[in-house]
Structures are given as C-alpha cells and as structure tokens.
ZATI-424811 format. One record per atom (N, C-alpha, C, CB): x, y, z; residue in one letter. Coordinates in steps of 0.05 Angstrom, whole numbers. Atoms other than C-alpha are relative to their C-alpha. Glycine has a CB too. Layout:
<pts>
PT; X; Y; Z; a
...
</pts>
This chain:
<pts>
PT; 20; -6; 19; m
PT; -3392; 2622; 1320; m
PT; -16; -25; -6; m
PT; 12; 11; -26; m
PT; 17; 23; 6; a
PT; -3451; 2577; 1306; a
PT; 2; -8; -29; a
PT; -29; 6; 8; a
PT; -1; 9; 27; r
PT; -3450; 2534; 1244; r
PT; -26; 8; -15; r
PT; 3; -31; -2; r
PT; 22; -10; 16; s
PT; -3495; 2563; 1190; s
PT; 0; -14; -27; s
PT; 0; 30; -3; s
PT; 1; 14; 25; k
PT; -3520; 2528; 1128; k
PT; -7; 18; -23; k
PT; -20; -23; 1; k
PT; 8; -20; 20; s
PT; -3536; 2592; 1090; s
PT; 23; 2; -21; s
PT; -5; 27; 12; s
PT; -20; -2; 21; i
PT; -3501; 2595; 1022; i
PT; 12; 28; 0; i
PT; -13; -6; -28; i
PT; -10; -28; -1; l
PT; -3496; 2671; 1028; l
PT; 20; 4; 23; l
PT; -23; 19; 3; l
PT; -18; -2; -23; t
PT; -3464; 2666; 1097; t
PT; 26; -14; -6; t
PT; -13; -12; 25; t
PT; -24; 14; 6; e
PT; -3415; 2615; 1072; e
PT; 17; 15; -21; e
PT; -6; -28; -11; e
PT; -14; -16; 20; a
PT; -3398; 2658; 1011; a
PT; 14; 24; 13; a
PT; -19; 9; -22; a
PT; -12; -23; -14; r
PT; -3386; 2718; 1057; r
PT; 24; -9; 16; r
PT; -21; 13; 19; r
PT; -22; 10; -16; q
PT; -3341; 2676; 1101; q
PT; 24; -7; -18; q
PT; -8; -24; 17; q
PT; -21; 6; 19; i
PT; -3301; 2652; 1041; i
PT; 13; 26; -10; i
PT; -10; -17; -24; i
PT; -10; -26; 9; e
PT; -3295; 2724; 1016; e
PT; 18; 12; 22; e
PT; -23; 19; -7; e
PT; -15; -11; -23; r
PT; -3271; 2746; 1086; r
PT; 27; -15; 2; r
PT; -16; -2; 26; r
PT; -24; 16; -2; a
PT; -3221; 2689; 1088; a
PT; 20; 7; -22; a
PT; -6; -30; -1; a
PT; -18; -7; 23; v
PT; -3193; 2707; 1019; v
PT; 13; 27; 5; v
PT; -16; 1; -26; v
PT; -12; -27; -7; v
PT; -3183; 2780; 1041; v
PT; 21; -3; 21; v
PT; -22; 20; 10; v
PT; -19; 4; -21; l
PT; -3148; 2757; 1104; l
PT; 25; -14; -10; l
PT; -12; -16; 23; l
PT; -23; 15; 11; i
PT; -3103; 2709; 1065; i
PT; 17; 20; -17; i
PT; -10; -24; -18; i
PT; -15; -19; 17; n
PT; -3085; 2764; 1015; n
PT; 15; 21; 17; n
PT; -19; 15; -18; n
PT; -14; -18; -18; l
PT; -3066; 2809; 1074; l
PT; 22; -14; 16; l
PT; -20; 13; 20; l
PT; -21; 15; -14; g
PT; -3021; 2754; 1101; g
PT; -7; -12; 26; g
PT; 23; 18; 3; g
PT; 8; 12; -26; a
PT; -3062; 2727; 1159; a
PT; 8; -29; 2; a
PT; -31; 3; 3; a
PT; -7; 27; -5; r
PT; -3041; 2663; 1191; r
PT; -26; -17; 1; r
PT; 15; -2; 27; r
PT; 23; 18; 1; l
PT; -3087; 2602; 1187; l
PT; -16; 0; 26; l
PT; 10; -28; -6; l
PT; 14; -1; -26; q
PT; -3104; 2607; 1261; q
PT; -20; 23; 2; q
PT; 20; 2; 23; q
PT; 19; -23; 1; v
PT; -3136; 2675; 1249; v
PT; -25; -7; -16; v
PT; 14; 25; -12; v
PT; 22; 9; 17; l
PT; -3179; 2646; 1194; l
PT; -18; -19; 15; l
PT; 10; -12; -26; l
PT; 15; 20; -15; e
PT; -3200; 2588; 1238; e
PT; -17; 14; 22; e
PT; 19; -20; 13; e
PT; 14; -14; -22; s
PT; -3219; 2636; 1294; s
PT; -23; 18; -10; s
PT; 19; 16; 16; s
PT; 19; -20; 9; e
PT; -3258; 2685; 1251; e
PT; -20; -10; -21; e
PT; 15; 23; -12; e
PT; 20; 11; 18; t
PT; -3296; 2639; 1204; t
PT; -10; -26; 10; t
PT; 12; -3; -29; t
PT; 11; 26; -7; d
PT; -3339; 2577; 1209; d
PT; 9; -22; -19; d
PT; -31; 1; 1; d
PT; -10; 19; 20; l
PT; -3303; 2543; 1152; l
PT; 17; -21; 13; l
PT; 15; 14; -23; l
PT; -15; 22; -11; s
PT; -3272; 2476; 1167; s
PT; 30; 4; -5; s
PT; -9; -28; -11; s
PT; -29; -2; 3; y
PT; -3196; 2470; 1175; y
PT; 8; -10; -28; y
PT; 14; -17; 22; y
PT; -7; 11; 26; e
PT; -3192; 2428; 1112; e
PT; -7; 19; -23; e
PT; -15; -27; -5; e
PT; 8; -19; 21; r
PT; -3230; 2479; 1070; r
PT; 18; 25; 1; r
PT; -30; 9; 4; r
PT; -18; -23; -2; l
PT; -3188; 2536; 1098; l
PT; 28; -6; -11; l
PT; 2; 9; 30; l
PT; -26; 8; 10; l
PT; -3125; 2498; 1083; l
PT; 1; 0; -31; l
PT; 8; -28; 11; l
PT; 1; 0; 29; r
PT; -3146; 2486; 1011; r
PT; -3; 28; -11; r
PT; -25; -17; -10; r
PT; 4; -28; 9; l
PT; -3169; 2558; 1004; l
PT; 26; 16; 2; l
PT; -22; 14; 16; l
PT; -25; -13; -5; y
PT; -3103; 2583; 1033; y
PT; 20; -6; -22; y
PT; 12; -7; 27; y
PT; -19; 9; 21; k
PT; -3062; 2542; 983; k
PT; -9; 11; -27; k
PT; 1; -31; -1; k
PT; 9; -10; 26; e
PT; -3106; 2563; 925; e
PT; 5; 30; -3; e
PT; -30; -6; -3; e
PT; -3; -29; 2; v
PT; -3104; 2638; 941; v
PT; 29; 9; 1; v
PT; -15; 13; 24; v
PT; -28; -10; -3; s
PT; -3031; 2645; 964; s
PT; 20; -16; -17; s
PT; 7; -2; 29; s
PT; -18; 16; 15; g
PT; -3001; 2589; 923; g
PT; 21; -15; 16; g
PT; 14; 17; -20; g
PT; -19; 14; -18; k
PT; -2965; 2560; 983; k
PT; -15; -9; 25; k
PT; 24; 19; 8; k
PT; 11; 10; -25; s
PT; -2978; 2524; 1048; s
PT; 2; 22; 21; s
PT; 14; -26; 10; s
PT; -1; -21; -21; p
PT; -2993; 2568; 1109; p
PT; 24; -5; 19; p
PT; -26; 0; 16; p
PT; -22; 1; -19; s
PT; -2939; 2584; 1159; s
PT; -8; -17; 24; s
PT; 8; 29; 10; s
PT; 5; 16; -24; k
PT; -2933; 2537; 1218; k
PT; 10; 14; 24; k
PT; 12; -28; -3; k
PT; -10; -11; -25; g
PT; -2921; 2553; 1290; g
PT; -22; 16; 15; g
PT; 23; 18; -5; g
PT; 18; -14; -17; q
PT; -2954; 2591; 1346; q
PT; -3; 29; -9; q
PT; 8; -1; 29; q
PT; 5; -28; 4; l
PT; -2985; 2660; 1340; l
PT; 16; 16; 21; l
PT; -30; 7; 1; l
PT; -12; -17; -21; p
PT; -2951; 2718; 1376; p
PT; -18; 1; 24; p
PT; 7; 29; -11; p
PT; 17; 0; -24; f
PT; -2975; 2715; 1448; f
PT; 9; 19; 21; f
PT; -1; -28; 11; f
PT; -11; -19; -20; s
PT; -2934; 2767; 1485; s
PT; -8; 29; -7; s
PT; 30; -3; 2; s
PT; 6; -29; 4; t
PT; -2954; 2840; 1495; t
PT; 26; 16; -2; t
PT; -17; 10; 23; t
PT; -25; -14; 0; d
PT; -2880; 2858; 1500; d
PT; 8; 13; -26; d
PT; 22; -18; 9; d
PT; -7; -9; 27; w
PT; -2870; 2866; 1425; w
PT; -13; 28; -5; w
PT; -8; -20; -22; w
PT; 15; -25; 5; f
PT; -2922; 2923; 1424; f
PT; 11; 23; 17; f
PT; -29; -4; 6; f
PT; -11; -20; -18; m
PT; -2883; 2961; 1478; m
PT; 26; 12; -10; m
PT; 2; -10; 28; m
PT; -25; -11; 10; t
PT; -2818; 2970; 1440; t
PT; -5; 24; -18; t
PT; 16; -22; -16; t
PT; 4; -27; 12; w
PT; -2807; 3037; 1405; w
PT; -15; 0; -27; w
PT; 27; 12; -4; w
PT; 13; -1; 26; q
PT; -2824; 3028; 1331; q
PT; -26; -16; -1; q
PT; 19; -9; -22; q
PT; 25; 15; 0; p
PT; -2875; 2972; 1340; p
PT; -22; 14; 15; p
PT; 5; -28; 12; p
PT; 21; -15; -15; n
PT; -2911; 3015; 1392; n
PT; -12; 22; -17; n
PT; 13; 11; 25; n
PT; 10; -21; 17; i
PT; -2917; 3072; 1343; i
PT; -19; -11; -21; i
PT; 23; 16; -13; i
PT; 17; 12; 21; h
PT; -2944; 3027; 1288; h
PT; -25; -12; 12; h
PT; 16; -22; -14; h
PT; 23; 11; -13; a
PT; -2990; 2990; 1336; a
PT; -20; 22; 8; a
PT; 8; -17; 25; a
PT; 17; -22; -8; s
PT; -3016; 3056; 1362; s
PT; -15; 13; -23; s
PT; 17; 22; 15; s
PT; 13; -11; 24; l
PT; -3030; 3082; 1292; l
PT; -23; -19; -8; l
PT; 21; 3; -23; l
PT; 21; 19; 7; f
PT; -3068; 3018; 1275; f
PT; -23; 1; 20; f
PT; 11; -28; -1; f
PT; 22; 2; -20; l
PT; -3107; 3017; 1341; l
PT; -16; 26; 0; l
PT; 12; -5; 27; l
PT; 15; -24; 2; n
PT; -3127; 3090; 1334; n
PT; -19; -1; -24; n
PT; 18; 25; -3; n
PT; 18; 4; 24; i
PT; -3155; 3075; 1264; i
PT; -22; -19; 7; i
PT; 17; -10; -24; i
PT; 19; 21; -8; h
PT; -3189; 3013; 1292; h
PT; -22; 12; 19; h
PT; 14; -24; 14; h
PT; 19; -12; -19; e
PT; -3221; 3052; 1350; e
PT; -18; 20; -14; e
PT; 15; 13; 23; e
PT; 17; -19; 15; y
PT; -3245; 3106; 1302; y
PT; -21; -15; -16; y
PT; 18; 17; -18; y
PT; 20; 15; 16; l
PT; -3278; 3055; 1256; l
PT; -21; -13; 18; l
PT; 14; -22; -16; l
PT; 19; 12; -19; n
PT; -3309; 3021; 1317; n
PT; -22; 20; 8; n
PT; 15; -10; 24; n
PT; 19; -21; -9; k
PT; -3342; 3087; 1337; k
PT; -18; 10; -23; k
PT; 15; 23; 12; k
PT; 14; -13; 22; t
PT; -3364; 3109; 1268; t
PT; -13; -18; -20; t
PT; 19; 18; -15; t
PT; 12; 19; 19; s
PT; -3384; 3046; 1230; s
PT; -12; -24; 14; s
PT; 21; -8; -21; s
PT; 12; 24; -11; e
PT; -3426; 2985; 1241; e
PT; 10; -24; -16; e
PT; -31; 2; -2; e
PT; -13; 23; 12; l
PT; -3379; 2931; 1219; l
PT; 3; -22; 21; l
PT; 27; 7; -13; l
PT; -7; 22; -18; e
PT; -3368; 2862; 1248; e
PT; 29; 4; 9; e
PT; -5; -28; -13; e
PT; -27; -5; -11; e
PT; -3305; 2860; 1291; e
PT; 22; -7; -19; e
PT; 3; -16; 25; e
PT; -22; 8; 18; i
PT; -3262; 2822; 1241; i
PT; 0; 19; -25; i
PT; -3; -29; -9; i
PT; 1; -19; 22; d
PT; -3285; 2869; 1185; d
PT; 12; 27; 8; d
PT; -29; 3; -11; d
PT; -13; -25; -10; t
PT; -3264; 2928; 1228; t
PT; 30; -3; 0; t
PT; -11; 7; 28; t
PT; -28; 6; 0; v
PT; -3196; 2896; 1237; v
PT; 11; 1; -28; v
PT; 6; -28; 13; v
PT; -9; 0; 28; i
PT; -3190; 2885; 1162; i
PT; 2; 28; -11; i
PT; -18; -18; -18; i
PT; 1; -28; 10; k
PT; -3210; 2956; 1144; k
PT; 21; 17; 13; k
PT; -28; 12; 4; k
PT; -20; -16; -15; a
PT; -3166; 2987; 1198; a
PT; 28; -8; -10; a
PT; -3; -5; 30; a
PT; -26; 8; 9; y
PT; -3107; 2945; 1174; y
PT; 6; 11; -28; y
PT; 2; -31; 1; y
PT; -3; -11; 27; q
PT; -3118; 2966; 1102; q
PT; 7; 30; 1; q
PT; -25; -5; -17; q
PT; -5; -28; -3; l
PT; -3120; 3039; 1124; l
PT; 28; 5; 12; l
PT; -21; 13; 18; l
PT; -27; -1; -11; y
PT; -3057; 3028; 1166; y
PT; 21; -3; -22; y
PT; 4; -22; 22; y
PT; -19; 4; 22; l
PT; -3021; 3001; 1104; l
PT; 1; 25; -18; l
PT; -9; -25; -16; l
PT; 0; -25; 16; e
PT; -3043; 3063; 1065; e
PT; 15; 22; 14; e
PT; -29; 9; -5; e
PT; -14; -21; -15; q
PT; -3017; 3109; 1120; q
PT; 30; -4; 0; q
PT; -11; 1; 29; q
PT; -29; 5; 0; t
PT; -2949; 3076; 1125; t
PT; 12; 4; -27; t
PT; 6; -29; 10; t
PT; -10; -4; 27; a
PT; -2942; 3075; 1050; a
PT; 2; 30; -7; a
PT; -18; -14; -21; a
PT; -1; -28; 7; s
PT; -2959; 3149; 1045; s
PT; 22; 15; 15; s
PT; -27; 13; 8; s
PT; -23; -12; -14; q
PT; -2904; 3165; 1096; q
PT; 27; -12; -8; q
PT; -5; -4; 30; q
PT; -25; 13; 9; g
PT; -2853; 3121; 1060; g
PT; 11; -19; 20; g
PT; 20; 21; -7; g
PT; -9; 18; -21; l
PT; -2850; 3072; 1118; l
PT; -8; -29; -7; l
PT; -12; 7; 27; l
PT; 7; 28; 3; e
PT; -2848; 2996; 1117; e
PT; -19; -7; 23; e
PT; 25; -18; 1; e
PT; 18; 8; -22; p
PT; -2907; 2968; 1156; p
PT; 13; -20; 19; p
PT; -27; -11; -11; p
PT; -12; 19; -20; m
PT; -2882; 2934; 1220; m
PT; -21; -20; 10; m
PT; 13; 16; 23; m
PT; 22; 16; -11; l
PT; -2950; 2906; 1239; l
PT; -11; -18; -21; l
PT; -22; 19; 12; l
PT; 14; 18; 18; s
PT; -2975; 2844; 1205; s
PT; -29; -1; 7; s
PT; 13; -29; 1; s
PT; 28; 1; -6; v
PT; -3049; 2832; 1200; v
PT; -5; -19; 24; v
PT; -17; -9; -24; v
PT; 2; 18; -23; t
PT; -3040; 2774; 1249; t
PT; 6; 14; 26; t
PT; 18; -25; -4; t
PT; -7; -15; -24; r
PT; -3006; 2819; 1300; r
PT; -22; 21; 6; r
PT; 28; 14; -3; r
PT; 22; -19; -4; a
PT; -3060; 2872; 1289; a
PT; -24; -13; 12; a
PT; -7; 14; -27; a
PT; 23; 16; -11; w
PT; -3114; 2820; 1302; w
PT; 5; -7; 29; w
PT; -5; -25; -17; w
PT; -7; 7; -27; r
PT; -3077; 2797; 1364; r
PT; 0; 24; 18; r
PT; 28; -13; 0; r
PT; 0; -24; -16; l
PT; -3069; 2869; 1388; l
PT; -28; 7; 9; l
PT; 11; 23; -17; l
PT; 28; -6; -7; v
PT; -3144; 2879; 1385; v
PT; -10; -20; 22; v
PT; -19; -2; -25; v
PT; 7; 20; -21; k
PT; -3153; 2814; 1425; k
PT; 12; 7; 27; k
PT; 9; -28; -9; k
PT; -13; -9; -25; f
PT; -3103; 2839; 1477; f
PT; -15; 23; 13; f
PT; 30; 7; -5; f
PT; 15; -24; -10; v
PT; -3141; 2905; 1484; v
PT; -27; -9; 11; v
PT; -3; 21; -22; v
PT; 26; 10; -8; d
PT; -3208; 2869; 1488; d
PT; 1; -15; 26; d
PT; -12; -18; -21; d
PT; -3; 16; -25; n
PT; -3181; 2824; 1544; n
PT; 13; 16; 22; n
PT; 16; -24; -6; n
PT; -11; -17; -21; g
PT; -3152; 2883; 1583; g
PT; 30; -4; 5; g
PT; -14; -6; 25; g
PT; -29; 4; -3; m
PT; -3079; 2862; 1572; m
PT; 16; 24; -9; m
PT; 8; -25; -15; m
PT; -11; -25; 10; l
PT; -3064; 2927; 1535; l
PT; -22; 20; -1; l
PT; 14; -4; -28; l
PT; 20; -21; 2; t
PT; -3098; 2994; 1531; t
PT; 12; 23; -15; t
PT; -9; 9; 29; t
PT; -11; -24; 13; m
PT; -3090; 3063; 1501; m
PT; 2; 21; 22; m
PT; -19; 10; -23; m
PT; -5; -21; -20; t
PT; -3060; 3120; 1542; t
PT; 7; 25; -15; t
PT; 23; -8; 20; t
PT; -5; -25; 13; k
PT; -3059; 3193; 1524; k
PT; 27; 11; 8; k
PT; -22; 20; 7; k
PT; -26; -12; -6; c
PT; -2990; 3226; 1518; c
PT; -5; 28; 11; c
PT; 17; 1; -26; c
PT; 3; -26; -12; n
PT; -2983; 3287; 1562; n
PT; 13; 22; -16; n
PT; 12; 0; 28; n
PT; -13; -20; 16; k
PT; -2940; 3323; 1511; k
PT; -15; 6; -26; k
PT; 29; -8; -6; k
PT; 12; -4; 27; c
PT; -2972; 3312; 1442; c
PT; -30; -5; 0; c
PT; 13; -18; -20; c
PT; 29; 5; -1; g
PT; -3042; 3289; 1463; g
PT; -9; -25; -16; g
PT; -14; 23; -10; g
PT; 7; 24; 15; g
PT; -3039; 3226; 1419; g
PT; -5; -23; 19; g
PT; 22; -8; -19; g
PT; 6; 24; -16; h
PT; -3064; 3159; 1445; h
PT; 18; -23; -10; h
PT; -30; -8; -2; h
PT; -20; 20; 7; y
PT; -3013; 3103; 1447; y
PT; -6; -26; 16; y
PT; 28; 10; 6; y
PT; 3; 26; -12; v
PT; -3014; 3029; 1463; v
PT; 18; -1; 25; v
PT; 7; -23; -19; v
PT; -15; 1; -25; s
PT; -2992; 3018; 1535; s
PT; -11; -23; 17; s
PT; -1; 27; 16; s
PT; 10; 19; -19; h
PT; -2998; 2970; 1593; h
PT; -23; 12; 15; h
PT; 22; -10; 19; h
PT; 23; -11; -14; p
PT; -3064; 2978; 1631; p
PT; 6; 14; 26; p
PT; -20; -21; 4; p
PT; -6; -12; -26; h
PT; -3029; 2998; 1695; h
PT; 20; 23; -2; h
PT; 11; -21; 19; h
PT; -18; -23; 5; e
PT; -2988; 3054; 1663; e
PT; -12; 24; 15; e
PT; 3; 6; -31; e
PT; 10; -24; -14; i
PT; -2993; 3118; 1704; i
PT; -5; 22; -22; i
PT; 20; 10; 21; i
PT; 8; -18; 22; a
PT; -3031; 3161; 1654; a
PT; 8; 29; 5; a
PT; -30; -2; -5; a
PT; -6; -28; -7; k
PT; -3016; 3226; 1691; k
PT; 28; 8; -10; k
PT; -2; 3; 30; k
PT; -28; -7; 7; h
PT; -2942; 3222; 1673; h
PT; 8; -14; -27; h
PT; 19; -9; 22; h
PT; -7; 15; 24; y
PT; -2945; 3183; 1607; y
PT; 9; 18; -22; y
PT; -24; -17; -10; y
PT; -11; -14; 23; v
PT; -2901; 3208; 1550; v
PT; 6; -21; -21; v
PT; 26; 17; 8; v
PT; -2; 20; 21; c
PT; -2902; 3171; 1484; c
PT; 29; -2; -11; c
PT; -19; 6; -24; c
PT; -26; 5; 12; g
PT; -2842; 3144; 1445; g
PT; 8; 20; -22; g
PT; 1; -27; -11; g
PT; -7; -21; 20; l
PT; -2847; 3200; 1393; l
PT; 9; 25; 14; l
PT; -24; 6; -18; l
PT; -8; -24; -15; c
PT; -2842; 3255; 1445; c
PT; 26; -4; 16; c
PT; -22; 9; 19; c
PT; -23; 7; -16; n
PT; -2789; 3219; 1485; n
PT; 12; -26; -10; n
PT; -7; -2; 30; n
PT; -10; 24; 12; p
PT; -2754; 3170; 1439; p
PT; 24; -11; 16; p
PT; 8; 4; -29; p
PT; -24; 11; -13; p
PT; -2701; 3122; 1466; p
PT; 25; 11; -14; p
PT; 0; -31; -2; p
PT; -25; -13; 9; a
PT; -2628; 3144; 1456; a
PT; 7; -7; -29; a
PT; 22; -8; 18; a
PT; -8; 9; 27; r
PT; -2615; 3103; 1393; r
PT; -23; 0; -20; r
PT; 12; -28; 1; r
PT; 23; 0; 17; a
PT; -2685; 3111; 1363; a
PT; 4; 17; -25; a
PT; -25; 8; 15; a
PT; -2; -15; 25; g
PT; -2686; 3132; 1290; g
PT; 28; 5; -10; g
PT; -13; 26; 4; g
PT; -27; -5; 8; k
PT; -2611; 3130; 1283; k
PT; 9; -21; -21; k
PT; 19; -2; 24; k
PT; -7; 21; 19; g
PT; -2609; 3066; 1240; g
PT; -4; 9; -29; g
PT; -15; -25; 5; g
PT; 2; -7; 28; r
PT; -2603; 3067; 1165; r
PT; -19; -19; -15; r
PT; 28; -1; -13; r
PT; 18; 20; 13; q
PT; -2654; 3012; 1152; q
PT; -21; 14; -17; q
PT; -13; -17; 22; q
PT; 19; -11; 18; t
PT; -2697; 3028; 1092; t
PT; -28; -5; 10; t
PT; 3; -12; -28; t
PT; 28; 2; -8; g
PT; -2769; 3042; 1110; g
PT; -4; 2; 30; g
PT; -11; -25; -9; g
PT; 2; -2; -29; a
PT; -2754; 3049; 1184; a
PT; -6; 29; 8; a
PT; 25; -10; 14; a
PT; 5; -27; -10; l
PT; -2775; 3109; 1225; l
PT; 27; 14; 4; l
PT; -16; 0; 26; l
PT; -24; -17; -4; q
PT; -2722; 3164; 1224; q
PT; -9; 25; 15; q
PT; 14; 7; -27; q
PT; 7; -25; -15; l
PT; -2721; 3224; 1271; l
PT; 18; 23; -8; l
PT; 1; -6; 30; l
PT; -18; -21; 8; p
PT; -2685; 3276; 1230; p
PT; -9; 28; 8; p
PT; 4; 0; -30; p
PT; 9; -27; -6; s
PT; -2730; 3334; 1247; s
PT; -25; -2; 18; s
PT; -7; 15; -25; s
PT; 24; -1; -17; a
PT; -2784; 3355; 1296; a
PT; -25; 0; -16; a
PT; 2; 25; 18; a
PT; 24; -2; 16; s
PT; -2833; 3367; 1239; s
PT; -11; -28; -7; s
PT; 5; 16; -25; s
PT; 9; 27; 7; s
PT; -2835; 3293; 1218; s
PT; -11; -14; 25; s
PT; 23; -16; -12; s
PT; 11; 11; -25; t
PT; -2846; 3274; 1291; t
PT; -27; 11; 5; t
PT; 19; 7; 24; t
PT; 26; -11; -4; r
PT; -2904; 3322; 1295; r
PT; -20; -11; -20; r
PT; 1; 31; -3; r
PT; 18; 12; 19; q
PT; -2934; 3293; 1231; q
PT; -9; -27; 9; q
PT; 14; -2; -27; q
PT; 8; 26; -10; l
PT; -2933; 3223; 1259; l
PT; -18; 2; 24; l
PT; 25; -18; 6; l
PT; 17; -4; -24; a
PT; -2961; 3247; 1325; a
PT; -28; 9; -8; a
PT; 13; 19; 20; a
PT; 25; -10; 9; a
PT; -3016; 3283; 1288; a
PT; -17; -22; -12; a
PT; 3; 23; -21; a
PT; 15; 23; 12; a
PT; -3035; 3219; 1251; a
PT; -13; -17; 22; a
PT; 19; -17; -17; a
PT; 12; 17; -22; t
PT; -3047; 3184; 1318; t
PT; -22; 15; 14; t
PT; 21; -8; 20; t
PT; 21; -15; -14; t
PT; -3092; 3241; 1343; t
PT; -24; 5; -19; t
PT; 11; 26; 11; t
PT; 21; -6; 18; e
PT; -3135; 3247; 1280; e
PT; -25; -17; 6; e
PT; 9; -6; -28; e
PT; 22; 18; -6; a
PT; -3179; 3189; 1304; a
PT; -18; 12; 21; a
PT; 9; -27; 8; a
PT; 17; -12; -21; d
PT; -3205; 3232; 1361; d
PT; -20; 18; -13; d
PT; 17; 15; 21; d
</pts>
C-alpha cells in the first residue's frame, strides 16, 4: 500500500486496526493490512488490548485447514467470505473482518466454540488467493468445502457427510458433536446458503 498523508485515510486505518485487534488479530496482520508504522501499531495494540502482541510466526501450513473440525469451520467462514465478495463492494480486509464477524455469530448461534481465529481466517483467504487452497463441492450435500486445489471434485465428499471414525465422539465443550443426522444437515445447509 502506498503511504498516504490524508487524515481521513489514517483515521480509517486506525479504526480498521482497532477492529482487528479487538477480534484478536496478530500484529503481522495489522502490518500487512495498514500503512501505519510498526511503532504506532505496537502502541495501538497495547492501548486497545492492554497487553503486548503475541510473538512468533503466523500459521503458514495449509494442513490445519484439512483436518475435520477446522475444515468445517474454515469452509463456513470461506463461504461467508465468498458471498460477501460477490454481493458487496468492500475492500478485501473489510470483507475478511465482516465475514469473520458473521462466522462468530453463526458458531455462537449453534452453540459451538469458534475454531478459526481472525489471523487464520485472513491466512485462509491468502492461501485461496494464491491457489494453495480452493473450494470443492461435496457430491452428497452440495456444500462447498475448503480443499486442496488438486482434489478430484468428481468424487469429493465432505467431512460432514463422511466424518472420520472418531469425529464428534469427544466430550469437549463447544466442539462439534454428531449425535443426529439432523444437526449434520443443519451445518451442511449453513455452508450452502452462500450460493
């Protein structure tokens, strides 16, 4: 992004950074998506969150998005993101923010703990934009799910239609449970609403 001296542009970037901080974004996301200096972002982060930002590298592997529960959460987020991309004229980072807020609303309405952080959601969009991940339609339910770009779409079946053997058997609070076919259909319907 080019440096801009506009007060309004700077105010918008500060507002965007505050929203991202409140959603739990890592400092690297803020650096990438705003023109604010590292020092200003660091001060802003400490002021808004009351603590120093997390250190360390951002998630860089696509593997996390392919495991059972993370794939379902990532697919829900990405379907919302794709829908917003088609229907609204927002800047890319604003689309990510809005899609993530809607993802949080959806998981809360289903009584689920969100598995996707805003940093992972941002990274997911980057992976899709760079062709490292894509969306593939399930042949059973018709929902679109995050998959590797070389997945054979003709035979693709999602993790909700064909869960792994131990999927949904744990007792972890807020985790996906597979007690009935109706709850599976509800989650699958949520991923197809964006079409």
